[in-house]
N, C-alpha and C positions, 0 to 999 in steps of 0.2 A: 507793444512798445516799439517805437521807431528807433533804429540804431543809426548813428551818424559816424561813418568811417571816413577818416581823413585820407585822401589819395596819397599813395606812397611818395610821389615826387614832392607834393606839398609838405608832407611830413619831414622829408629829408631837408628841404629848404629851411623849415622851422628849426631843425636840429642845428644846421650850420649857423644860423643866425644866433641861436642860443649860445653855442660855443664861442663864436666871435665876440659876443657881448660879455661872456663870462670870463674870458682870458684876461682882458684888461682889468676887470674888476678884481679878479683873484690876485693879480700882481700889485694892484693898489693896496689891497688889504694885507698883503704879505709883508712881514710876518705878523701873525696875530697871536702867536704863542712861542715859547722857548725853542731854540734850535739846539742841536746836539752835534758835536764833532767827535767821531770815534777814531781813536789812535790804536793802531795794531801793535804797538810796542810799549815797553815799560816807560815810566816817567824819566825825563832827563835827556833823552835823545833828540835829534833834530826834528823828527815828525811831531814830537810832544811839545818841544819848546816853541816851535813856530805856530803850532795850533793854539797854544795857550795865549800867546801874544795876540794872535788874530781874533780869538774868541773874546778877549777883553775889549779890544777896540771895536769889534763888530757889534757887541752888545750895546756899546755906547751909541753907535751910529744907527742901529735898527730899533733901539729902545725896547729890546727884548733880551732876556737872559740867553747866553750861549754857553752850554755845558760841555766840558771836555771829559770824555770817558775813555779810559785805557782798557783795551781788550787784547793783550798780547797773546801770541800763539801761532805756531806754524808759519813763521816768516811773514806775519801780517795777514795771512789768508783767512784767519778766523774773523777778524774785524771786517775784512773786505766782503766776506760772505754775508755778514750781518747787514752791512749797508746796501749791498747789491740787492738783497731781498726786502729792503725797507720800502715804504711808500714813496713814490717819486714826486714828492710835494715840496722839496727844498728845505725840509726841517731836519734832515739827517745827512751829514757830510762825513767824508772819510779823509783823514790826513795820512798821506803816504810818502814813501821815499822811493829811491831807485829800486829798492827791494820788491816793489810791486811789479815792475817789469821783469825782474829776475824770476819771481815766482811763476809767471806765465811761461818762462823758458825751461824751468827745471821740474815742475810738478807734472806728472803724467795726467792727473785729473785734479782739477780745482773744484771746490764746493760752490762755484759760481762760474758764469761765462764772462769773459773780459768785456763783451758787448753790454753786459748788465750795468756797467759803471761808465760814467761820462765825466770828462774833465770840467772843472769849474775854472781853475787857473793853476799854473805853476806858481809856487809861492817864493821859492828861493833855491839857491844852489851853493854848494861848498866844494872843497877839494880835498884830496888825500895828500899825505906826506909820507914818503917812504922813509921809515925810521929803523935804526939799528941800535944795539947797546954800545955804549962807550967801551965796554970790556972787550969788544971784538977788534978794537983798534983799526976800524975801517972809517976813513974820513971822506971818501968820495964814492960816487956811484960807479966810477970806472974801477975802483978797487973791488967793490962788491961783484961786478961783472967778471973781473979777472978771476976772483976766487971761485965763482960759480962755474966758469968755463974750465978751470983747472981741476975742479972736483965735481963732475957731473953726478947728480943724484944725492949729493951729500949736504947741499945747502937747502934750508927750508924756510918757509914763510908761514906766518899765522894769519888767521882770518876770524871774523866774528861768527863763523858758521858756514856750512856748505850752502852755496847759492847766495850768500850775502853780497852786498855791494863791495865790501873789502875783499871778498874772495874773487869776484870778477875783475876788480881792479888789479889784483895780483896776477891773475891768469893772463890778462891782456898784456901786462908788463913782461911776464915770462915768455909769451909768444913773440912779442915784438923785439925783445932783447936776444932771443934765440938761445935761452939757457934752460938747462934741465934742473929744476928745483922742485922740492917736495912740499905739498900743501898740508898744513896741520890745522884743522878747524877747532875752534873753541866755542863756548856757549854764548859769548858776547864780546864786545869791544874791550871792557876792562880786563878780562882774562887774557885776550890776545895781546894786549898792550903790556901786561905784567910779564908774560913769558918772554917778550922781547927785551924788556928792561933788565931782566935777570940774566939774559944771554943764552937762555935755554933754546930760544928760537932765533934764527938769524935776522929776519926782517919782517916788517908789517907795513901794509899800505893803510895807514891810520887816518881816519877823518881828522882834519886839522883842529876841529873844536876839542877833540879828545886828547890831542898830543902837543898842542902849541906850548902849554906851560912846561911840559917835561923837556921839550927841545930847548926852550929858553933857559931853564935852570940846569941843563947839562945831564939830566938823567937819560936822555935819548939824543942821538945824533940824527939830524935831518939831512938826508942825501938828495932829496928832490921833491918838488911839488908837482901834482898831476895836471895843473892848469897850463894854458899857453903862456901866461905871464907870471912873474914872481908874485907872491902874496905879501901884502903890506904887513901882515903879522910876523912874517919870517923873511924879511928882505934879503938876508944873507944866504938863504937856501935857494939854489938854482932850480929851474924847472927840470923835470926829467928829460924833456926834449933837449935842452941846451947842455945837460950833463952827459948826454951820450946816446939816449934811445930816441932817435929822431922820429917825430910825428906822434909820440905818445901823448895821450890826453884822456883823462877819465874824470868825470864829475859825479858828485853825489847831489841829487836834487830832491826837493820836497814839493808837495802840491796837495790840492784838495780835489776830491772826486765827489760825485753825487750819484744816486741811482739814475739809470738811464730813463728818460721820459719826463724829467722835470720840465714843466712848461717853460718855453723860451723866455718869456718876460721875467720869470722868477730867476732863471739862470743868469740872464743879463744883469739883473739887479745885484745878485750875489757877486758876479764877476766885477762889476763896477765898484761896489762898495769895498771889496777886498783889495782891488787894485789901488784905490785911494789910500788904504791903510799901508800897503806895501810901498807906495811912493812917498809916504810921510817921513820926515827927517828923524822922528823919534824911533821908527822901526829900523832905519838904517843904523842909527847910533846904538841901539840895543843889540842888533845882530852882528855888528862889525867885530866885537871881541870874540864872538863865537866862530868867526870865519864864514858867516852866512851872508850872502848877497841877495837882497830882495829882487825878485824877477817876475813881475806880473806878466801874464800872457792872455791871449784870448782862449776860450775853451777849445777851439779847434786846434790851436797851436800846441796846447798841452796834450791833446789826444794824439797828435802826430808824433810828439816826442816819445810818448809811451810806445806807440807802434814801432817806431824806429829802434828803440832800445830793446823791445821784445825780440825783434829780428836779430839785432846784434848779439844779445845774450844767448839766444837760441843757437846761433852759429858757434859761439865760444863754448857753450855747454856740450854741444855735440863733439867738437874737436877735442875737448879736455875730458870728456866722459863725466860731466857733472850731473848728478841726479839728486833729488831731494832725499834726505835720510828719514 
């Protein structure tokens, strides 16, 4: 029997041609089955709300069902590990918040490598509001700072947990204001907010979506927002910068990641379609009451934002001694 061996170089050229042909075909056929967006937090928060709106609109645009699956646990790292180890085919995405960058800064070992996940796009950003209880009789940020400086170690602030975005926002404020205040972590935003409303905890850097109603009805006093400009939802509340802590800025962001290695044409299609959803007037109208601003980016820009925040949070975690519990 005569054997016919293909010369190695010819075989390589055939493989390259096959890949070059297959990539456009794969992107044209994508998606051919339902997609899944995994959320590492319980329903109702920013990563969940943004993911569900995008899933609904994306299913309409792609003519495929897009399922949202909540997998809370360990600051979002359980869900991140699941998606990081999924097939890089564009059918499994991860909805994250700033906590994704915080996790890389505070966990000694993660169940995945950060390089195993790649940015699809930033989806939105929000801000924090520094709030206190009306019972404290503190009406301005300057009053709070005066109390903290006069009573070092006796003023405290709450957070939604060690290493959460609210924790880092509070630690950055503490450092830039030059005050000695004590961090008291809770299991989530509702608990952290309740403790401040009762006056048992002095202040909380609360996400605006979770606190705007309480500030408007007087159950909380807003002393400053974390953005460079005032927020239209709370126009009477000054920025923390203008209220006295110059240069302070902290944002809560949301975005979508995919397993690293998703074909570029597929990633480009996802980025373009989600970008159109974020630019739509309906998205802006639905997210505005939540204090969330749609912010589509390129995959590369989102990857850079995550790297920059990991570096910032790592620096803060080291100086403040923040470690995952």
